[in-house]
mmCIF entry with sequence, helices, sheets and N, C-alpha, C, O atoms, coordinates in Angstrom:
data_MODEL
# 
_entry.id   MODEL 
# 
_entity.id                         1 
_entity.type                       polymer 
_entity.pdbx_number_of_molecules   1 
# 
_entity_poly.entity_id                      1 
_entity_poly.type                           'polypeptide(L)' 
_entity_poly.nstd_linkage                   no 
_entity_poly.nstd_monomer                   no 
_entity_poly.pdbx_seq_one_letter_code       MPRGFRVLDGLRPRTTETASSRILRRPDNYDDGLTPGGNLHAGLIRALRHPVC 
_entity_poly.pdbx_seq_one_letter_code_can   MPRGFRVLDGLRPRTTETASSRILRRPDNYDDGLTPGGNLHAGLIRALRHPVC 
_entity_poly.pdbx_strand_id                 A 
# 
loop_
_entity_poly_seq.entity_id 
_entity_poly_seq.num 
_entity_poly_seq.mon_id 
_entity_poly_seq.hetero 
1 1  MET n 
1 2  PRO n 
1 3  ARG n 
1 4  GLY n 
1 5  PHE n 
1 6  ARG n 
1 7  VAL n 
1 8  LEU n 
1 9  ASP n 
1 10 GLY n 
1 11 LEU n 
1 12 ARG n 
1 13 PRO n 
1 14 ARG n 
1 15 THR n 
1 16 THR n 
1 17 GLU n 
1 18 THR n 
1 19 ALA n 
1 20 SER n 
1 21 SER n 
1 22 ARG n 
1 23 ILE n 
1 24 LEU n 
1 25 ARG n 
1 26 ARG n 
1 27 PRO n 
1 28 ASP n 
1 29 ASN n 
1 30 TYR n 
1 31 ASP n 
1 32 ASP n 
1 33 GLY n 
1 34 LEU n 
1 35 THR n 
1 36 PRO n 
1 37 GLY n 
1 38 GLY n 
1 39 ASN n 
1 40 LEU n 
1 41 HIS n 
1 42 ALA n 
1 43 GLY n 
1 44 LEU n 
1 45 ILE n 
1 46 ARG n 
1 47 ALA n 
1 48 LEU n 
1 49 ARG n 
1 50 HIS n 
1 51 PRO n 
1 52 VAL n 
1 53 CYS n 
# 
_struct_asym.id          A 
_struct_asym.entity_id   1 
# 
loop_
_struct_conf.conf_type_id 
_struct_conf.id 
_struct_conf.pdbx_PDB_helix_id 
_struct_conf.beg_label_comp_id 
_struct_conf.beg_label_asym_id 
_struct_conf.beg_label_seq_id 
_struct_conf.pdbx_beg_PDB_ins_code 
_struct_conf.end_label_comp_id 
_struct_conf.end_label_asym_id 
_struct_conf.end_label_seq_id 
_struct_conf.pdbx_end_PDB_ins_code 
_struct_conf.beg_auth_comp_id 
_struct_conf.beg_auth_asym_id 
_struct_conf.beg_auth_seq_id 
_struct_conf.end_auth_comp_id 
_struct_conf.end_auth_asym_id 
_struct_conf.end_auth_seq_id 
_struct_conf.pdbx_PDB_helix_class 
_struct_conf.details 
_struct_conf.pdbx_PDB_helix_length 
HELX_P HELX_P1 AA1 ARG A 6  ? LEU A 11 ? ARG A 6  LEU A 11 1 ? 6  
HELX_P HELX_P2 AA2 ALA A 19 ? ARG A 25 ? ALA A 19 ARG A 25 1 ? 7  
HELX_P HELX_P3 AA3 ASN A 39 ? ARG A 49 ? ASN A 39 ARG A 49 1 ? 11 
# 
_struct_conf_type.id          HELX_P 
_struct_conf_type.criteria    ? 
_struct_conf_type.reference   ? 
# 
loop_
_atom_site.group_PDB 
_atom_site.id 
_atom_site.type_symbol 
_atom_site.label_atom_id 
_atom_site.label_alt_id 
_atom_site.label_comp_id 
_atom_site.label_asym_id 
_atom_site.label_entity_id 
_atom_site.label_seq_id 
_atom_site.pdbx_PDB_ins_code 
_atom_site.Cartn_x 
_atom_site.Cartn_y 
_atom_site.Cartn_z 
_atom_site.occupancy 
_atom_site.B_iso_or_equiv 
_atom_site.pdbx_formal_charge 
_atom_site.auth_seq_id 
_atom_site.auth_comp_id 
_atom_site.auth_asym_id 
_atom_site.auth_atom_id 
_atom_site.pdbx_PDB_model_num 
ATOM 1   N N  . MET A 1 1  ? 14.310 -22.338 7.612  1.00 0.00 ? 1  MET A N  1 
ATOM 2   C CA . MET A 1 1  ? 14.925 -21.199 8.262  1.00 0.00 ? 1  MET A CA 1 
ATOM 3   C C  . MET A 1 1  ? 15.285 -21.555 9.734  1.00 0.00 ? 1  MET A C  1 
ATOM 4   O O  . MET A 1 1  ? 14.454 -22.081 10.474 1.00 0.00 ? 1  MET A O  1 
ATOM 5   N N  . PRO A 1 2  ? 16.497 -21.266 10.122 1.00 0.00 ? 2  PRO A N  1 
ATOM 6   C CA . PRO A 1 2  ? 16.892 -21.615 11.531 1.00 0.00 ? 2  PRO A CA 1 
ATOM 7   C C  . PRO A 1 2  ? 16.116 -20.793 12.543 1.00 0.00 ? 2  PRO A C  1 
ATOM 8   O O  . PRO A 1 2  ? 15.690 -19.666 12.292 1.00 0.00 ? 2  PRO A O  1 
ATOM 9   N N  . ARG A 1 3  ? 15.959 -21.413 13.686 1.00 0.00 ? 3  ARG A N  1 
ATOM 10  C CA . ARG A 1 3  ? 15.116 -20.756 14.694 1.00 0.00 ? 3  ARG A CA 1 
ATOM 11  C C  . ARG A 1 3  ? 15.785 -19.519 15.275 1.00 0.00 ? 3  ARG A C  1 
ATOM 12  O O  . ARG A 1 3  ? 15.086 -18.553 15.584 1.00 0.00 ? 3  ARG A O  1 
ATOM 13  N N  . GLY A 1 4  ? 17.077 -19.501 15.434 1.00 0.00 ? 4  GLY A N  1 
ATOM 14  C CA . GLY A 1 4  ? 17.771 -18.359 16.007 1.00 0.00 ? 4  GLY A CA 1 
ATOM 15  C C  . GLY A 1 4  ? 18.546 -17.599 14.958 1.00 0.00 ? 4  GLY A C  1 
ATOM 16  O O  . GLY A 1 4  ? 19.238 -18.198 14.135 1.00 0.00 ? 4  GLY A O  1 
ATOM 17  N N  . PHE A 1 5  ? 18.433 -16.283 14.980 1.00 0.00 ? 5  PHE A N  1 
ATOM 18  C CA . PHE A 1 5  ? 19.210 -15.432 14.082 1.00 0.00 ? 5  PHE A CA 1 
ATOM 19  C C  . PHE A 1 5  ? 20.433 -14.926 14.816 1.00 0.00 ? 5  PHE A C  1 
ATOM 20  O O  . PHE A 1 5  ? 20.382 -14.639 16.012 1.00 0.00 ? 5  PHE A O  1 
ATOM 21  N N  . ARG A 1 6  ? 21.542 -14.820 14.082 1.00 0.00 ? 6  ARG A N  1 
ATOM 22  C CA . ARG A 1 6  ? 22.817 -14.333 14.716 1.00 0.00 ? 6  ARG A CA 1 
ATOM 23  C C  . ARG A 1 6  ? 22.624 -12.872 15.154 1.00 0.00 ? 6  ARG A C  1 
ATOM 24  O O  . ARG A 1 6  ? 23.157 -12.449 16.181 1.00 0.00 ? 6  ARG A O  1 
ATOM 25  N N  . VAL A 1 7  ? 21.874 -12.127 14.382 1.00 0.00 ? 7  VAL A N  1 
ATOM 26  C CA . VAL A 1 7  ? 21.621 -10.721 14.754 1.00 0.00 ? 7  VAL A CA 1 
ATOM 27  C C  . VAL A 1 7  ? 20.888 -10.645 16.101 1.00 0.00 ? 7  VAL A C  1 
ATOM 28  O O  . VAL A 1 7  ? 21.242 -9.862  16.982 1.00 0.00 ? 7  VAL A O  1 
ATOM 29  N N  . LEU A 1 8  ? 19.841 -11.497 16.228 1.00 0.00 ? 8  LEU A N  1 
ATOM 30  C CA . LEU A 1 8  ? 19.087 -11.490 17.484 1.00 0.00 ? 8  LEU A CA 1 
ATOM 31  C C  . LEU A 1 8  ? 19.938 -11.952 18.656 1.00 0.00 ? 8  LEU A C  1 
ATOM 32  O O  . LEU A 1 8  ? 19.849 -11.423 19.764 1.00 0.00 ? 8  LEU A O  1 
ATOM 33  N N  . ASP A 1 9  ? 20.758 -12.946 18.382 1.00 0.00 ? 9  ASP A N  1 
ATOM 34  C CA . ASP A 1 9  ? 21.606 -13.511 19.450 1.00 0.00 ? 9  ASP A CA 1 
ATOM 35  C C  . ASP A 1 9  ? 22.586 -12.438 19.898 1.00 0.00 ? 9  ASP A C  1 
ATOM 36  O O  . ASP A 1 9  ? 22.979 -12.419 21.065 1.00 0.00 ? 9  ASP A O  1 
ATOM 37  N N  . GLY A 1 10 ? 22.992 -11.537 18.992 1.00 0.00 ? 10 GLY A N  1 
ATOM 38  C CA . GLY A 1 10 ? 23.973 -10.525 19.381 1.00 0.00 ? 10 GLY A CA 1 
ATOM 39  C C  . GLY A 1 10 ? 23.309 -9.353  20.167 1.00 0.00 ? 10 GLY A C  1 
ATOM 40  O O  . GLY A 1 10 ? 23.945 -8.696  20.990 1.00 0.00 ? 10 GLY A O  1 
ATOM 41  N N  . LEU A 1 11 ? 22.020 -9.129  19.877 1.00 0.00 ? 11 LEU A N  1 
ATOM 42  C CA . LEU A 1 11 ? 21.376 -7.964  20.517 1.00 0.00 ? 11 LEU A CA 1 
ATOM 43  C C  . LEU A 1 11 ? 20.588 -8.358  21.723 1.00 0.00 ? 11 LEU A C  1 
ATOM 44  O O  . LEU A 1 11 ? 20.437 -7.552  22.641 1.00 0.00 ? 11 LEU A O  1 
ATOM 45  N N  . ARG A 1 12 ? 20.061 -9.602  21.767 1.00 0.00 ? 12 ARG A N  1 
ATOM 46  C CA . ARG A 1 12 ? 19.210 -10.055 22.887 1.00 0.00 ? 12 ARG A CA 1 
ATOM 47  C C  . ARG A 1 12 ? 19.883 -11.111 23.681 1.00 0.00 ? 12 ARG A C  1 
ATOM 48  O O  . ARG A 1 12 ? 20.090 -12.194 23.132 1.00 0.00 ? 12 ARG A O  1 
ATOM 49  N N  . PRO A 1 13 ? 20.270 -10.909 24.987 1.00 0.00 ? 13 PRO A N  1 
ATOM 50  C CA . PRO A 1 13 ? 20.887 -11.855 25.790 1.00 0.00 ? 13 PRO A CA 1 
ATOM 51  C C  . PRO A 1 13 ? 19.982 -13.061 26.061 1.00 0.00 ? 13 PRO A C  1 
ATOM 52  O O  . PRO A 1 13 ? 20.449 -14.191 26.199 1.00 0.00 ? 13 PRO A O  1 
ATOM 53  N N  . ARG A 1 14 ? 18.654 -12.783 26.136 1.00 0.00 ? 14 ARG A N  1 
ATOM 54  C CA . ARG A 1 14 ? 17.693 -13.864 26.380 1.00 0.00 ? 14 ARG A CA 1 
ATOM 55  C C  . ARG A 1 14 ? 17.189 -14.464 25.067 1.00 0.00 ? 14 ARG A C  1 
ATOM 56  O O  . ARG A 1 14 ? 16.569 -13.766 24.265 1.00 0.00 ? 14 ARG A O  1 
ATOM 57  N N  . THR A 1 15 ? 17.451 -15.747 24.844 1.00 0.00 ? 15 THR A N  1 
ATOM 58  C CA . THR A 1 15 ? 17.085 -16.371 23.577 1.00 0.00 ? 15 THR A CA 1 
ATOM 59  C C  . THR A 1 15 ? 15.842 -17.255 23.790 1.00 0.00 ? 15 THR A C  1 
ATOM 60  O O  . THR A 1 15 ? 15.360 -17.902 22.859 1.00 0.00 ? 15 THR A O  1 
ATOM 61  N N  . THR A 1 16 ? 15.341 -17.269 25.018 1.00 0.00 ? 16 THR A N  1 
ATOM 62  C CA . THR A 1 16 ? 14.162 -18.144 25.316 1.00 0.00 ? 16 THR A CA 1 
ATOM 63  C C  . THR A 1 16 ? 12.875 -17.448 25.134 1.00 0.00 ? 16 THR A C  1 
ATOM 64  O O  . THR A 1 16 ? 11.833 -18.102 25.163 1.00 0.00 ? 16 THR A O  1 
ATOM 65  N N  . GLU A 1 17 ? 12.864 -16.187 24.952 1.00 0.00 ? 17 GLU A N  1 
ATOM 66  C CA . GLU A 1 17 ? 11.622 -15.431 24.769 1.00 0.00 ? 17 GLU A CA 1 
ATOM 67  C C  . GLU A 1 17 ? 11.057 -15.695 23.400 1.00 0.00 ? 17 GLU A C  1 
ATOM 68  O O  . GLU A 1 17 ? 11.802 -16.017 22.474 1.00 0.00 ? 17 GLU A O  1 
ATOM 69  N N  . THR A 1 18 ? 9.725  -15.563 23.245 1.00 0.00 ? 18 THR A N  1 
ATOM 70  C CA . THR A 1 18 ? 9.100  -15.860 21.987 1.00 0.00 ? 18 THR A CA 1 
ATOM 71  C C  . THR A 1 18 ? 9.296  -14.760 20.979 1.00 0.00 ? 18 THR A C  1 
ATOM 72  O O  . THR A 1 18 ? 9.748  -13.671 21.332 1.00 0.00 ? 18 THR A O  1 
ATOM 73  N N  . ALA A 1 19 ? 8.960  -15.023 19.712 1.00 0.00 ? 19 ALA A N  1 
ATOM 74  C CA . ALA A 1 19 ? 9.044  -13.956 18.704 1.00 0.00 ? 19 ALA A CA 1 
ATOM 75  C C  . ALA A 1 19 ? 8.134  -12.816 19.005 1.00 0.00 ? 19 ALA A C  1 
ATOM 76  O O  . ALA A 1 19 ? 8.477  -11.663 18.743 1.00 0.00 ? 19 ALA A O  1 
ATOM 77  N N  . SER A 1 20 ? 6.949  -13.109 19.565 1.00 0.00 ? 20 SER A N  1 
ATOM 78  C CA . SER A 1 20 ? 6.016  -12.059 19.922 1.00 0.00 ? 20 SER A CA 1 
ATOM 79  C C  . SER A 1 20 ? 6.584  -11.111 20.941 1.00 0.00 ? 20 SER A C  1 
ATOM 80  O O  . SER A 1 20 ? 6.420  -9.901  20.780 1.00 0.00 ? 20 SER A O  1 
ATOM 81  N N  . SER A 1 21 ? 7.240  -11.578 21.975 1.00 0.00 ? 21 SER A N  1 
ATOM 82  C CA . SER A 1 21 ? 7.785  -10.728 22.988 1.00 0.00 ? 21 SER A CA 1 
ATOM 83  C C  . SER A 1 21 ? 8.962  -9.904  22.444 1.00 0.00 ? 21 SER A C  1 
ATOM 84  O O  . SER A 1 21 ? 9.236  -8.799  22.912 1.00 0.00 ? 21 SER A O  1 
ATOM 85  N N  . ARG A 1 22 ? 9.651  -10.475 21.442 1.00 0.00 ? 22 ARG A N  1 
ATOM 86  C CA . ARG A 1 22 ? 10.757 -9.734  20.826 1.00 0.00 ? 22 ARG A CA 1 
ATOM 87  C C  . ARG A 1 22 ? 10.210 -8.533  20.068 1.00 0.00 ? 22 ARG A C  1 
ATOM 88  O O  . ARG A 1 22 ? 10.780 -7.442  20.085 1.00 0.00 ? 22 ARG A O  1 
ATOM 89  N N  . ILE A 1 23 ? 9.051  -8.780  19.384 1.00 0.00 ? 23 ILE A N  1 
ATOM 90  C CA . ILE A 1 23 ? 8.425  -7.693  18.606 1.00 0.00 ? 23 ILE A CA 1 
ATOM 91  C C  . ILE A 1 23 ? 8.010  -6.575  19.562 1.00 0.00 ? 23 ILE A C  1 
ATOM 92  O O  . ILE A 1 23 ? 8.235  -5.400  19.269 1.00 0.00 ? 23 ILE A O  1 
ATOM 93  N N  . LEU A 1 24 ? 7.412  -6.922  20.693 1.00 0.00 ? 24 LEU A N  1 
ATOM 94  C CA . LEU A 1 24 ? 6.865  -5.900  21.566 1.00 0.00 ? 24 LEU A CA 1 
ATOM 95  C C  . LEU A 1 24 ? 7.964  -5.090  22.198 1.00 0.00 ? 24 LEU A C  1 
ATOM 96  O O  . LEU A 1 24 ? 7.766  -3.910  22.489 1.00 0.00 ? 24 LEU A O  1 
ATOM 97  N N  . ARG A 1 25 ? 9.167  -5.710  22.427 1.00 0.00 ? 25 ARG A N  1 
ATOM 98  C CA . ARG A 1 25 ? 10.220 -4.957  23.106 1.00 0.00 ? 25 ARG A CA 1 
ATOM 99  C C  . ARG A 1 25 ? 11.306 -4.488  22.123 1.00 0.00 ? 25 ARG A C  1 
ATOM 100 O O  . ARG A 1 25 ? 12.347 -3.985  22.545 1.00 0.00 ? 25 ARG A O  1 
ATOM 101 N N  . ARG A 1 26 ? 11.067 -4.649  20.837 1.00 0.00 ? 26 ARG A N  1 
ATOM 102 C CA . ARG A 1 26 ? 12.048 -4.246  19.843 1.00 0.00 ? 26 ARG A CA 1 
ATOM 103 C C  . ARG A 1 26 ? 11.999 -2.692  19.627 1.00 0.00 ? 26 ARG A C  1 
ATOM 104 O O  . ARG A 1 26 ? 10.918 -2.124  19.475 1.00 0.00 ? 26 ARG A O  1 
ATOM 105 N N  . PRO A 1 27 ? 13.142 -2.045  19.618 1.00 0.00 ? 27 PRO A N  1 
ATOM 106 C CA . PRO A 1 27 ? 13.159 -0.591  19.295 1.00 0.00 ? 27 PRO A CA 1 
ATOM 107 C C  . PRO A 1 27 ? 12.732 -0.370  17.828 1.00 0.00 ? 27 PRO A C  1 
ATOM 108 O O  . PRO A 1 27 ? 12.896 -1.258  16.992 1.00 0.00 ? 27 PRO A O  1 
ATOM 109 N N  . ASP A 1 28 ? 12.198 0.788   17.532 1.00 0.00 ? 28 ASP A N  1 
ATOM 110 C CA . ASP A 1 28 ? 11.710 1.109   16.189 1.00 0.00 ? 28 ASP A CA 1 
ATOM 111 C C  . ASP A 1 28 ? 12.799 1.071   15.164 1.00 0.00 ? 28 ASP A C  1 
ATOM 112 O O  . ASP A 1 28 ? 12.535 0.812   13.990 1.00 0.00 ? 28 ASP A O  1 
ATOM 113 N N  . ASN A 1 29 ? 14.034 1.325   15.578 1.00 0.00 ? 29 ASN A N  1 
ATOM 114 C CA . ASN A 1 29 ? 15.077 1.404   14.564 1.00 0.00 ? 29 ASN A CA 1 
ATOM 115 C C  . ASN A 1 29 ? 15.814 0.049   14.426 1.00 0.00 ? 29 ASN A C  1 
ATOM 116 O O  . ASN A 1 29 ? 16.896 -0.015  13.842 1.00 0.00 ? 29 ASN A O  1 
ATOM 117 N N  . TYR A 1 30 ? 15.228 -1.003  14.957 1.00 0.00 ? 30 TYR A N  1 
ATOM 118 C CA . TYR A 1 30 ? 15.830 -2.328  14.818 1.00 0.00 ? 30 TYR A CA 1 
ATOM 119 C C  . TYR A 1 30 ? 15.844 -2.791  13.381 1.00 0.00 ? 30 TYR A C  1 
ATOM 120 O O  . TYR A 1 30 ? 14.874 -2.608  12.644 1.00 0.00 ? 30 TYR A O  1 
ATOM 121 N N  . ASP A 1 31 ? 16.980 -3.410  12.977 1.00 0.00 ? 31 ASP A N  1 
ATOM 122 C CA . ASP A 1 31 ? 17.112 -3.844  11.560 1.00 0.00 ? 31 ASP A CA 1 
ATOM 123 C C  . ASP A 1 31 ? 17.590 -5.279  11.580 1.00 0.00 ? 31 ASP A C  1 
ATOM 124 O O  . ASP A 1 31 ? 18.718 -5.538  11.999 1.00 0.00 ? 31 ASP A O  1 
ATOM 125 N N  . ASP A 1 32 ? 16.761 -6.232  11.137 1.00 0.00 ? 32 ASP A N  1 
ATOM 126 C CA . ASP A 1 32 ? 17.138 -7.628  11.153 1.00 0.00 ? 32 ASP A CA 1 
ATOM 127 C C  . ASP A 1 32 ? 17.609 -8.130  9.783  1.00 0.00 ? 32 ASP A C  1 
ATOM 128 O O  . ASP A 1 32 ? 17.939 -9.303  9.612  1.00 0.00 ? 32 ASP A O  1 
ATOM 129 N N  . GLY A 1 33 ? 17.631 -7.186  8.791  1.00 0.00 ? 33 GLY A N  1 
ATOM 130 C CA . GLY A 1 33 ? 18.117 -7.581  7.513  1.00 0.00 ? 33 GLY A CA 1 
ATOM 131 C C  . GLY A 1 33 ? 17.088 -8.231  6.568  1.00 0.00 ? 33 GLY A C  1 
ATOM 132 O O  . GLY A 1 33 ? 17.410 -8.510  5.413  1.00 0.00 ? 33 GLY A O  1 
ATOM 133 N N  . LEU A 1 34 ? 15.853 -8.473  7.045  1.00 0.00 ? 34 LEU A N  1 
ATOM 134 C CA . LEU A 1 34 ? 14.863 -9.105  6.222  1.00 0.00 ? 34 LEU A CA 1 
ATOM 135 C C  . LEU A 1 34 ? 14.204 -8.061  5.268  1.00 0.00 ? 34 LEU A C  1 
ATOM 136 O O  . LEU A 1 34 ? 13.776 -8.428  4.174  1.00 0.00 ? 34 LEU A O  1 
ATOM 137 N N  . THR A 1 35 ? 14.122 -6.798  5.664  1.00 0.00 ? 35 THR A N  1 
ATOM 138 C CA . THR A 1 35 ? 13.580 -5.774  4.850  1.00 0.00 ? 35 THR A CA 1 
ATOM 139 C C  . THR A 1 35 ? 14.504 -4.586  4.872  1.00 0.00 ? 35 THR A C  1 
ATOM 140 O O  . THR A 1 35 ? 15.265 -4.414  5.824  1.00 0.00 ? 35 THR A O  1 
ATOM 141 N N  . PRO A 1 36 ? 14.455 -3.720  3.795  1.00 0.00 ? 36 PRO A N  1 
ATOM 142 C CA . PRO A 1 36 ? 15.362 -2.567  3.738  1.00 0.00 ? 36 PRO A CA 1 
ATOM 143 C C  . PRO A 1 36 ? 15.176 -1.700  4.959  1.00 0.00 ? 36 PRO A C  1 
ATOM 144 O O  . PRO A 1 36 ? 16.157 -1.148  5.459  1.00 0.00 ? 36 PRO A O  1 
ATOM 145 N N  . GLY A 1 37 ? 13.936 -1.548  5.478  1.00 0.00 ? 37 GLY A N  1 
ATOM 146 C CA . GLY A 1 37 ? 13.710 -0.640  6.586  1.00 0.00 ? 37 GLY A CA 1 
ATOM 147 C C  . GLY A 1 37 ? 13.886 -1.334  7.940  1.00 0.00 ? 37 GLY A C  1 
ATOM 148 O O  . GLY A 1 37 ? 14.100 -0.688  8.966  1.00 0.00 ? 37 GLY A O  1 
ATOM 149 N N  . GLY A 1 38 ? 13.791 -2.653  7.916  1.00 0.00 ? 38 GLY A N  1 
ATOM 150 C CA . GLY A 1 38 ? 13.872 -3.360  9.169  1.00 0.00 ? 38 GLY A CA 1 
ATOM 151 C C  . GLY A 1 38 ? 12.629 -3.040  10.034 1.00 0.00 ? 38 GLY A C  1 
ATOM 152 O O  . GLY A 1 38 ? 11.493 -3.063  9.559  1.00 0.00 ? 38 GLY A O  1 
ATOM 153 N N  . ASN A 1 39 ? 12.898 -2.740  11.333 1.00 0.00 ? 39 ASN A N  1 
ATOM 154 C CA . ASN A 1 39 ? 11.910 -2.312  12.339 1.00 0.00 ? 39 ASN A CA 1 
ATOM 155 C C  . ASN A 1 39 ? 10.726 -3.291  12.494 1.00 0.00 ? 39 ASN A C  1 
ATOM 156 O O  . ASN A 1 39 ? 10.864 -4.478  12.197 1.00 0.00 ? 39 ASN A O  1 
ATOM 157 N N  . LEU A 1 40 ? 9.640  -2.826  12.929 1.00 0.00 ? 40 LEU A N  1 
ATOM 158 C CA . LEU A 1 40 ? 8.505  -3.631  13.408 1.00 0.00 ? 40 LEU A CA 1 
ATOM 159 C C  . LEU A 1 40 ? 7.955  -4.522  12.248 1.00 0.00 ? 40 LEU A C  1 
ATOM 160 O O  . LEU A 1 40 ? 7.579  -5.670  12.484 1.00 0.00 ? 40 LEU A O  1 
ATOM 161 N N  . HIS A 1 41 ? 7.912  -3.999  11.029 1.00 0.00 ? 41 HIS A N  1 
ATOM 162 C CA . HIS A 1 41 ? 7.344  -4.723  9.922  1.00 0.00 ? 41 HIS A CA 1 
ATOM 163 C C  . HIS A 1 41 ? 8.069  -6.089  9.694  1.00 0.00 ? 41 HIS A C  1 
ATOM 164 O O  . HIS A 1 41 ? 7.444  -7.134  9.513  1.00 0.00 ? 41 HIS A O  1 
ATOM 165 N N  . ALA A 1 42 ? 9.357  -6.011  9.714  1.00 0.00 ? 42 ALA A N  1 
ATOM 166 C CA . ALA A 1 42 ? 10.160 -7.214  9.519  1.00 0.00 ? 42 ALA A CA 1 
ATOM 167 C C  . ALA A 1 42 ? 9.921  -8.202  10.686 1.00 0.00 ? 42 ALA A C  1 
ATOM 168 O O  . ALA A 1 42 ? 9.914  -9.416  10.480 1.00 0.00 ? 42 ALA A O  1 
ATOM 169 N N  . GLY A 1 43 ? 9.732  -7.682  11.880 1.00 0.00 ? 43 GLY A N  1 
ATOM 170 C CA . GLY A 1 43 ? 9.484  -8.520  13.016 1.00 0.00 ? 43 GLY A CA 1 
ATOM 171 C C  . GLY A 1 43 ? 8.162  -9.243  12.857 1.00 0.00 ? 43 GLY A C  1 
ATOM 172 O O  . GLY A 1 43 ? 8.052  -10.418 13.207 1.00 0.00 ? 43 GLY A O  1 
ATOM 173 N N  . LEU A 1 44 ? 7.158  -8.557  12.334 1.00 0.00 ? 44 LEU A N  1 
ATOM 174 C CA . LEU A 1 44 ? 5.853  -9.187  12.146 1.00 0.00 ? 44 LEU A CA 1 
ATOM 175 C C  . LEU A 1 44 ? 5.960  -10.299 11.127 1.00 0.00 ? 44 LEU A C  1 
ATOM 176 O O  . LEU A 1 44 ? 5.356  -11.361 11.285 1.00 0.00 ? 44 LEU A O  1 
ATOM 177 N N  . ILE A 1 45 ? 6.723  -10.056 10.091 1.00 0.00 ? 45 ILE A N  1 
ATOM 178 C CA . ILE A 1 45 ? 6.888  -11.079 9.035  1.00 0.00 ? 45 ILE A CA 1 
ATOM 179 C C  . ILE A 1 45 ? 7.528  -12.302 9.653  1.00 0.00 ? 45 ILE A C  1 
ATOM 180 O O  . ILE A 1 45 ? 7.111  -13.424 9.365  1.00 0.00 ? 45 ILE A O  1 
ATOM 181 N N  . ARG A 1 46 ? 8.551  -12.112 10.514 1.00 0.00 ? 46 ARG A N  1 
ATOM 182 C CA . ARG A 1 46 ? 9.218  -13.286 11.112 1.00 0.00 ? 46 ARG A CA 1 
ATOM 183 C C  . ARG A 1 46 ? 8.254  -14.048 12.006 1.00 0.00 ? 46 ARG A C  1 
ATOM 184 O O  . ARG A 1 46 ? 8.260  -15.278 12.042 1.00 0.00 ? 46 ARG A O  1 
ATOM 185 N N  . ALA A 1 47 ? 7.422  -13.298 12.730 1.00 0.00 ? 47 ALA A N  1 
ATOM 186 C CA . ALA A 1 47 ? 6.505  -13.948 13.660 1.00 0.00 ? 47 ALA A CA 1 
ATOM 187 C C  . ALA A 1 47 ? 5.489  -14.782 12.913 1.00 0.00 ? 47 ALA A C  1 
ATOM 188 O O  . ALA A 1 47 ? 5.093  -15.858 13.363 1.00 0.00 ? 47 ALA A O  1 
ATOM 189 N N  . LEU A 1 48 ? 5.068  -14.271 11.760 1.00 0.00 ? 48 LEU A N  1 
ATOM 190 C CA . LEU A 1 48 ? 4.105  -15.045 10.997 1.00 0.00 ? 48 LEU A CA 1 
ATOM 191 C C  . LEU A 1 48 ? 4.725  -16.279 10.335 1.00 0.00 ? 48 LEU A C  1 
ATOM 192 O O  . LEU A 1 48 ? 4.071  -17.307 10.162 1.00 0.00 ? 48 LEU A O  1 
ATOM 193 N N  . ARG A 1 49 ? 5.987  -16.150 9.975  1.00 0.00 ? 49 ARG A N  1 
ATOM 194 C CA . ARG A 1 49 ? 6.641  -17.289 9.285  1.00 0.00 ? 49 ARG A CA 1 
ATOM 195 C C  . ARG A 1 49 ? 7.214  -18.281 10.269 1.00 0.00 ? 49 ARG A C  1 
ATOM 196 O O  . ARG A 1 49 ? 7.487  -19.424 9.901  1.00 0.00 ? 49 ARG A O  1 
ATOM 197 N N  . HIS A 1 50 ? 7.406  -17.871 11.524 1.00 0.00 ? 50 HIS A N  1 
ATOM 198 C CA . HIS A 1 50 ? 8.045  -18.723 12.486 1.00 0.00 ? 50 HIS A CA 1 
ATOM 199 C C  . HIS A 1 50 ? 7.397  -20.064 12.713 1.00 0.00 ? 50 HIS A C  1 
ATOM 200 O O  . HIS A 1 50 ? 8.105  -21.071 12.684 1.00 0.00 ? 50 HIS A O  1 
ATOM 201 N N  . PRO A 1 51 ? 6.075  -20.154 12.942 1.00 0.00 ? 51 PRO A N  1 
ATOM 202 C CA . PRO A 1 51 ? 5.449  -21.426 13.113 1.00 0.00 ? 51 PRO A CA 1 
ATOM 203 C C  . PRO A 1 51 ? 5.613  -22.392 11.917 1.00 0.00 ? 51 PRO A C  1 
ATOM 204 O O  . PRO A 1 51 ? 5.670  -23.609 12.096 1.00 0.00 ? 51 PRO A O  1 
ATOM 205 N N  . VAL A 1 52 ? 5.685  -21.843 10.731 1.00 0.00 ? 52 VAL A N  1 
ATOM 206 C CA . VAL A 1 52 ? 5.901  -22.657 9.546  1.00 0.00 ? 52 VAL A CA 1 
ATOM 207 C C  . VAL A 1 52 ? 7.233  -23.326 9.550  1.00 0.00 ? 52 VAL A C  1 
ATOM 208 O O  . VAL A 1 52 ? 7.368  -24.475 9.130  1.00 0.00 ? 52 VAL A O  1 
ATOM 209 N N  . CYS A 1 53 ? 8.239  -22.601 10.031 1.00 0.00 ? 53 CYS A N  1 
ATOM 210 C CA . CYS A 1 53 ? 9.556  -23.140 10.098 1.00 0.00 ? 53 CYS A CA 1 
ATOM 211 C C  . CYS A 1 53 ? 9.570  -24.237 11.149 1.00 0.00 ? 53 CYS A C  1 
ATOM 212 O O  . CYS A 1 53 ? 10.609 -24.852 11.386 1.00 0.00 ? 53 CYS A O  1 
# 
């Protein structure tokens, strides 16, 4: 899985922040396309999978 997502690049001008900081500052209605509902749950999944990638 690539480190940067196009969706994140489009919404977040800063690409140097960690996945954890993205989760903390992500709005509840954020949708990254990983889950039907998006939001915080999908962000947690990405943070857990990120080191493996």
